[in-house]
C-alpha positions as CSV (number, residue, x, y, z in Angstrom):
1,M,99.6,127.7,100.8
2,A,96.2,128.2,102.9
3,K,95.7,131.7,104.2
4,G,96.3,132.2,108.0
5,S,97.8,128.7,107.9
6,V,100.9,127.8,110.3
7,G,102.9,127.2,106.8
8,E,102.2,131.0,106.1
9,A,103.0,132.0,109.4
10,L,106.5,130.4,109.1
11,G,107.3,131.9,105.9
12,V,107.3,128.4,103.9
13,L,107.5,129.2,100.1
14,P,106.8,126.9,97.3
15,G,109.6,124.7,96.3
16,D,110.9,124.7,99.8
17,E,112.2,121.2,101.2
18,I,111.2,120.5,104.5
19,L,113.8,118.6,106.2
20,S,112.6,118.5,109.9
21,V,109.6,119.5,112.2
22,N,110.3,120.8,115.9
23,G,114.0,119.3,115.5
24,R,112.9,116.0,114.1
25,D,114.2,114.6,110.9
26,I,111.2,113.7,108.7
27,R,111.2,111.0,105.6
28,D,107.4,111.4,104.4
29,I,104.1,113.3,105.2
30,V,103.4,110.6,108.2
31,D,106.3,112.1,110.0
32,C,105.4,115.3,109.6
33,R,101.9,114.9,110.8
34,F,103.2,112.6,113.6
35,E,105.9,115.1,114.9
36,A,103.3,118.2,114.3
37,A,100.7,116.5,116.7
38,D,101.2,118.8,119.5
39,G,101.7,121.7,117.4
40,I,104.3,122.9,114.8
41,R,106.7,125.4,116.5
42,R,109.8,125.4,114.0
43,L,110.9,123.8,110.8
44,A,114.0,123.1,109.1
45,V,113.8,123.6,105.4
46,R,116.2,123.8,102.4
47,R,115.9,126.9,100.2
48,N,118.0,127.1,97.2
49,S,120.6,125.1,98.6
50,R,120.5,126.7,102.0
51,V,119.1,125.0,105.2
52,I,117.2,127.5,107.1
53,T,115.1,127.3,110.4
54,L,111.4,128.9,110.5
55,R,109.7,129.7,113.8
56,T,106.1,129.8,114.6
57,V,104.5,133.1,114.8
58,E,100.7,133.9,115.6
59,V,98.4,132.2,113.2
60,G,95.1,133.3,111.9
61,P,91.8,132.5,114.2
62,G,90.7,128.9,114.0
63,A,94.0,127.7,112.0
64,P,95.1,124.4,113.1
65,V,98.4,124.1,115.1
66,D,99.1,120.9,113.7
67,D,98.7,121.3,109.9
68,L,101.0,123.2,107.6
69,G,98.4,124.1,105.4
70,V,100.8,123.6,102.4
71,E,100.5,120.9,99.5
72,F,103.4,118.5,99.2
73,E,105.0,117.2,95.9
74,T,105.0,113.8,97.2
75,D,103.6,112.1,100.3
76,L,106.9,110.1,100.4
77,F,110.1,112.2,100.4
78,D,112.5,108.9,100.8
79,G,110.9,107.1,97.8
80,V,108.3,104.2,97.5
81,K,109.4,100.8,99.3
82,T,108.8,98.3,96.0
83,C,107.6,94.7,95.9
84,R,110.6,92.0,96.3
85,N,108.1,89.3,94.8
86,R,107.5,87.7,91.7
87,C,103.6,87.3,91.8
88,L,102.0,84.9,89.1
89,F,99.0,87.1,88.7
90,C,100.9,90.2,89.3
91,F,98.9,93.0,86.9
92,V,102.1,95.3,86.4
93,D,103.8,92.5,84.8
94,Q,100.6,92.1,82.3
95,L,101.1,95.8,80.9
96,P,102.8,96.4,77.8
97,K,105.4,99.3,77.3
98,G,104.4,103.0,77.2
99,L,101.9,103.3,79.5
100,R,101.7,106.1,82.2
101,P,105.0,105.8,84.2
102,T,103.4,105.2,87.4
103,L,101.7,102.1,86.2
104,N,104.8,100.3,86.2
105,L,105.9,101.1,89.6
106,K,105.2,98.0,91.7
107,D,104.6,99.6,95.4
108,D,104.8,97.6,98.2
109,D,104.7,100.4,100.8
110,Y,103.2,100.4,104.0
111,R,103.1,104.2,104.1
112,L,101.1,104.1,100.9
113,S,98.4,101.3,102.6
114,F,97.9,103.8,105.6
115,L,97.2,107.0,103.6
116,G,95.6,105.7,100.8
117,G,94.4,102.0,101.3
118,N,96.9,100.2,98.5
119,F,97.3,96.9,99.5
120,I,100.5,95.4,100.6
121,T,102.3,92.0,101.3
122,L,103.9,92.8,104.4
123,T,107.0,90.6,102.8
124,N,109.4,93.6,102.8
125,L,109.1,94.9,106.3
126,E,112.5,95.7,108.1
127,A,112.6,95.6,112.2
128,K,112.5,99.5,112.3
129,D,109.1,99.4,109.7
130,W,107.7,97.1,112.4
131,A,108.6,99.3,115.3
132,R,107.4,102.5,113.2
133,I,104.0,101.1,112.8
134,G,103.2,100.3,116.1
135,R,104.9,103.4,117.5
136,M,102.8,105.5,115.1
137,R,99.8,103.3,115.2
138,L,99.8,103.4,111.5
139,S,95.8,102.0,111.4
140,P,94.2,100.5,109.2
141,L,96.2,98.9,106.8
142,Y,95.3,96.8,104.0
143,V,97.1,93.6,103.3
144,S,97.3,91.4,100.5
145,V,96.9,87.8,101.6
146,Q,95.6,85.6,98.8
147,A,96.0,82.5,101.0
148,T,96.6,81.5,104.6
149,D,98.1,77.9,103.5
150,E,102.2,79.1,103.3
151,K,103.0,77.1,100.7
152,V,100.0,78.3,98.1
153,R,100.9,82.1,99.4
154,G,104.7,81.3,98.5
155,F,103.7,79.7,94.9
156,L,101.3,82.6,94.2
157,F,104.1,85.2,95.4
158,G,106.6,83.5,93.3
159,N,108.8,83.8,96.6
160,P,109.0,80.5,98.9
161,K,110.7,82.2,101.8
162,I,108.2,84.9,102.6
163,P,107.4,84.9,106.4
164,P,104.1,83.0,107.6
165,I,101.3,85.7,107.0
166,M,99.3,84.4,110.2
167,R,102.2,85.4,112.2
168,Q,102.5,88.8,110.7
169,L,98.9,89.6,111.3
170,G,99.2,88.4,114.8
171,R,101.9,91.1,115.4
172,L,99.9,93.9,113.8
173,Q,97.0,92.9,116.0
174,R,99.3,92.8,119.1
175,R,100.2,96.6,118.1
176,G,96.5,97.4,118.0
177,I,96.4,97.6,114.1
178,E,93.2,97.1,112.3
179,V,93.8,95.1,109.1
180,H,91.5,94.8,105.7
181,A,92.5,91.9,103.9
182,Q,92.3,91.1,100.2
183,V,92.2,87.4,98.5
184,V,92.5,87.7,94.6
185,L,90.8,84.3,93.5
186,C,93.0,82.5,90.9
187,P,90.9,79.3,89.9
188,G,92.6,76.1,90.6
189,I,95.1,77.4,93.1
190,N,93.4,79.5,96.1
191,D,90.2,78.5,95.5
192,D,88.1,75.5,97.1
193,G,89.4,74.1,100.2
194,V,92.3,76.9,100.4
195,L,90.0,79.8,100.3
196,E,88.0,78.5,102.9
197,K,91.2,77.8,105.4
198,T,92.0,81.2,104.3
199,V,88.5,83.1,105.4
200,L,88.3,80.9,108.7
201,D,91.8,81.4,109.5
202,L,91.5,85.3,109.3
203,A,88.3,85.3,111.0
204,T,90.4,84.0,114.2
205,L,91.8,87.4,114.3
206,F,88.8,89.3,114.0
207,P,88.2,92.4,115.0
208,A,92.0,93.2,114.2
209,V,91.4,91.9,110.7
210,K,88.3,93.7,110.3
211,S,87.4,92.5,106.6
212,V,88.0,90.2,103.8
213,G,87.6,91.2,100.4
214,I,87.5,88.4,97.5
215,V,88.0,89.6,94.1
216,P,88.5,87.6,90.9
217,V,92.0,87.5,89.4
218,G,92.6,90.0,86.2
219,R,93.9,88.8,82.9
220,T,95.1,91.0,80.2
221,K,96.1,89.7,76.7
222,F,99.5,90.1,77.6
223,L,99.5,87.4,80.4
224,K,101.4,84.3,79.2
225,N,101.3,82.5,82.2
226,P,98.7,79.4,81.7
227,L,98.3,78.8,85.2
228,I,96.5,81.8,85.7
229,R,93.0,81.5,84.4
230,P,90.0,83.6,84.5
231,V,87.0,83.1,86.8
232,G,84.2,81.7,85.0
233,S,80.3,82.0,85.6
234,A,80.2,78.8,87.3
235,L,82.9,79.4,89.9
236,A,81.5,83.0,90.5
237,K,78.1,81.5,91.5
238,E,79.9,78.9,93.6
239,V,81.9,81.7,95.4
240,L,79.0,84.0,96.0
241,E,77.1,81.1,97.7
242,R,79.9,80.2,99.8
243,I,80.4,83.7,100.9
244,S,76.6,84.1,101.4
245,G,76.9,81.3,103.9
246,W,80.2,82.5,105.7
247,Q,78.4,86.0,106.0
248,S,75.4,84.2,107.9
249,E,77.7,82.8,110.2
250,F,79.9,85.9,111.2
251,E,77.0,87.8,111.4
252,R,75.6,85.5,114.1
253,K,79.3,85.0,115.4
254,F,80.4,88.8,115.6
255,N,77.4,90.6,114.5
256,Y,79.5,91.8,111.3
257,R,79.4,89.8,107.8
258,F,83.3,90.2,107.8
259,V,83.8,88.9,104.1
260,F,82.6,90.5,101.1
261,A,82.7,89.9,97.4
262,G,83.8,91.9,94.6
263,D,81.5,93.4,92.5
264,E,83.0,91.4,89.2
265,F,81.6,88.3,91.1
266,Y,77.9,89.2,90.9
267,L,78.2,90.5,87.1
268,L,80.1,87.0,86.4
269,A,77.4,85.3,88.3
270,G,74.6,87.2,86.6
271,K,73.3,87.8,90.3
272,P,72.0,91.3,91.5
273,F,74.2,93.2,93.6
274,P,73.4,93.1,97.6
275,P,71.5,96.1,98.8
276,Y,73.6,99.3,100.2
277,A,73.0,98.4,103.6
278,D,74.7,95.0,103.6
279,Y,78.2,96.8,102.7
280,L,78.0,98.4,106.4
281,E,80.5,101.1,106.4
282,F,82.1,99.6,103.0
283,P,85.2,98.8,104.3
284,Q,86.7,97.8,100.8
285,L,85.2,100.3,98.5
286,E,88.6,101.2,96.8
287,N,89.1,97.4,96.3
288,G,86.0,97.5,94.0
289,I,83.6,96.1,96.8
290,G,80.6,97.8,96.7
291,M,80.6,100.6,94.0
292,A,77.6,99.2,92.2
293,A,75.7,99.6,95.6
294,C,76.6,103.6,95.9
295,F,76.0,104.2,92.4
296,R,72.5,102.6,92.6
297,R,72.1,104.3,95.9
298,D,73.2,107.9,94.2
299,L,70.5,107.4,91.4
300,Q,67.8,106.5,93.9
301,R,68.3,109.8,95.7
302,L,68.6,111.7,92.4
303,Q,65.1,110.3,91.5
304,R,63.8,111.5,94.9
305,R,65.6,114.9,94.2
306,K,63.2,117.5,92.6
307,V,64.5,118.7,89.1
308,A,66.4,122.1,89.2
309,G,67.5,123.9,86.2
310,R,67.6,123.3,82.6
311,A,70.0,121.1,80.7
312,C,72.8,123.1,79.2
313,F,73.5,120.0,77.0
314,A,70.7,119.1,75.1
315,S,72.5,115.6,74.1
316,A,75.7,114.0,75.1
317,T,77.3,110.6,75.3
318,L,78.3,108.5,78.3
319,V,81.1,106.2,78.0
320,T,81.8,103.1,80.0
321,G,83.1,100.0,80.2
322,Q,81.6,96.8,79.7
323,A,81.3,95.6,83.3
324,A,79.0,98.8,84.5
325,A,77.0,98.9,81.1
326,G,73.8,98.1,82.5
327,L,74.0,100.3,85.5
328,V,75.0,103.2,83.3
329,R,72.0,102.4,81.1
330,R,69.5,102.6,83.6
331,A,71.0,106.0,84.9
332,A,71.1,107.4,81.4
333,G,67.2,106.7,81.1
334,V,66.6,108.6,84.4
335,I,68.4,111.5,83.7
336,S,67.6,111.8,80.2
337,A,63.7,111.6,81.1
338,R,64.6,114.2,84.2
339,L,66.1,116.7,82.0
340,N,64.5,116.1,78.6
341,A,67.6,115.5,77.2
342,A,69.2,113.0,74.9
343,L,71.6,110.8,76.8
344,H,73.5,107.9,74.6
345,V,75.4,105.3,76.3
346,V,78.6,103.8,74.5
347,V,80.1,100.9,75.8
348,V,83.8,100.4,75.3
349,E,85.5,97.2,74.5
350,N,88.9,97.1,75.9
351,E,91.3,96.3,72.8
352,F,94.1,97.7,74.3
353,F,94.2,95.1,77.5
354,G,91.8,92.3,75.7
355,P,88.0,92.0,76.2
356,S,88.7,90.1,79.5
357,V,89.4,93.6,80.9
358,T,85.9,95.2,81.2
359,V,86.2,97.9,84.0
360,S,85.9,101.2,83.3
361,G,89.2,102.2,85.4
362,L,91.2,100.6,82.5
363,L,90.0,101.9,79.3
364,A,92.3,103.2,76.8
365,G,91.9,106.7,75.3
366,R,92.8,105.0,72.1
367,D,89.7,102.6,72.4
368,V,87.3,105.5,73.7
369,V,88.1,107.4,70.3
370,S,87.8,104.3,68.2
371,A,84.3,103.5,70.0
372,L,83.0,107.1,69.4
373,R,84.8,107.8,65.8
374,G,81.7,108.1,63.3
375,Q,79.1,108.1,66.1
376,E,76.3,111.0,66.6
377,I,78.0,111.8,70.2
378,G,76.0,115.0,70.9
379,D,77.3,118.0,72.5
380,A,79.6,116.5,75.1
381,V,81.1,113.1,76.2
382,I,81.2,112.2,79.7
383,I,84.2,109.7,80.7
384,P,84.2,107.6,84.0
385,G,86.6,109.6,86.5
386,A,88.6,106.5,87.1
387,A,89.5,106.0,83.7
388,V,92.2,108.7,84.0
389,N,94.4,109.8,86.6
390,Q,95.2,113.1,88.6
391,D,97.1,114.1,85.4
392,A,93.8,113.7,83.3
393,L,95.7,110.7,81.5
394,F,94.2,107.5,80.3
395,V,96.3,104.3,81.0
396,D,97.8,104.7,77.4
397,G,99.2,108.1,78.1
398,M,96.3,109.8,76.1
399,S,95.1,113.0,77.8
400,L,91.6,114.3,78.1
401,D,92.7,117.3,76.0
402,V,93.7,115.1,73.3
403,L,90.6,113.0,73.4
404,A,88.7,116.3,73.4
405,H,90.5,117.5,70.3
406,E,90.3,114.0,68.5
407,L,86.5,114.3,69.4
408,R,86.0,118.0,68.8
409,R,83.7,118.3,71.7
410,S,83.6,119.1,75.3
411,V,85.0,116.1,77.5
412,F,84.0,115.6,81.3
413,T,84.5,112.8,83.8
414,A,82.1,112.1,86.2
415,D,81.4,109.4,89.1
416,S,78.0,109.3,89.8
417,P,74.4,110.0,88.3
418,S,74.2,113.3,90.0
419,A,77.4,114.6,89.0
420,V,76.2,113.5,85.3
421,E,73.2,115.3,86.0
422,D,75.1,118.5,87.1
423,I,77.2,118.2,83.8
424,L,74.1,118.1,81.7
425,K,72.8,121.3,83.7
426,G,76.1,122.9,83.2
427,A,76.5,123.2,87.2
428,A,80.1,124.9,87.9
429,G,82.8,122.5,89.3
430,A,80.4,119.6,88.6
431,A,83.3,117.7,86.9
432,R,86.6,117.7,85.4
433,R,86.5,119.1,81.9
434,S,88.8,119.5,78.5
435,S,87.6,121.5,75.6
436,G,87.4,120.3,72.0
437,E,87.3,123.1,69.5
438,K,83.6,123.4,69.6
439,S,83.5,124.8,72.9
440,K,85.1,127.2,75.6
441,A,87.4,125.6,78.2
442,R,86.2,125.5,81.8
443,P,88.4,124.8,85.1
444,I,89.2,121.1,85.6
445,T,88.5,119.4,88.8
446,K,88.3,115.8,89.6
447,C,85.5,113.4,90.2
448,R,85.3,109.7,91.0
449,D,84.6,107.0,88.7
450,Y,80.9,106.1,88.1
451,G,81.3,102.8,86.5
């Protein structure tokens, strides 16, 4: 509970279930914020099986009247809307049993799209959902389009009866909702002419459709469908050339690039990443588009920064997936020279999902242990932040604490070169940490992925 907040003034307690704000029933944090926009005057809460009403009294100076200042156990109080499709490329269907429970949830909830940038299909919306999106102006939304050719889209979604996507996007346009669209490129299905039609169709809705992100389909060793083939080097080069041409056209037409390629395309094609400025406001960063540019930008800024302080760890190991290995090695060299510390990079092959999965966000704890066992790993181990969730668990359920115990070292997570340098200098709060038997425990905080 934030000190001086409305929640404190109302007398909200841990464990209270909020039922209504200013007399209006709420289903999620979106309702709570919307109903509280003009100030929170009273709440109905369920406490120990009793429903009671709390009324506002004076709050501390500077406290926002529309913010309870409380942390919710979940953003959605009435459950998550799930996907009704059977997508050929669905990553959830490619997962083995025994993973983190949330990985098996096929969420397709427009509220999570608005709140967190999750991509949704728009195929499970009811009339009341459309009305709510328009009334509350839930913008932007992130939409999984895949193809504007309805037969191809229905085939990819395993659902030939899905509503026409261009018509749905038009409904969002008329309601003033901004959309960021995704295309998961599946060779032989939605590439070539289908891809061109998709990009050009979506461009007719600019600026309501503000960006299109194209990413290569992901395959784990558990995918049995032979129709889903990986994107190879030749196709990656072709896609990048076409995207470059489209970007030039849209810059002339819209003064905006509009279509962006996932970072993996550049790795697959062996092409250099675009400069930071090319990504504009990074409309699809959470879709893996522009992360490499952000990493390089942070490293460049770090190199211009004066070295302050000494390294707390004389040696450490940086863990990364194969996709970001080049970037991480370069950063390790720069940081080692700046701090006169031995920073070793270990590239982990993904045995858990298969070698075709190269991103750090899908590293399994057991693969990290296997890669580091028997190596000289130094005083600490630094893991990509995206490799673990908010509960410090890898995809296979291993925790950072277990990893630290297995390695008998302090384990940190970091998202950027500057965060790695802060860890080596022992800066407080620089990264999440679990302690092995050779170190003392420190508080754990969250950092984002660095590779």
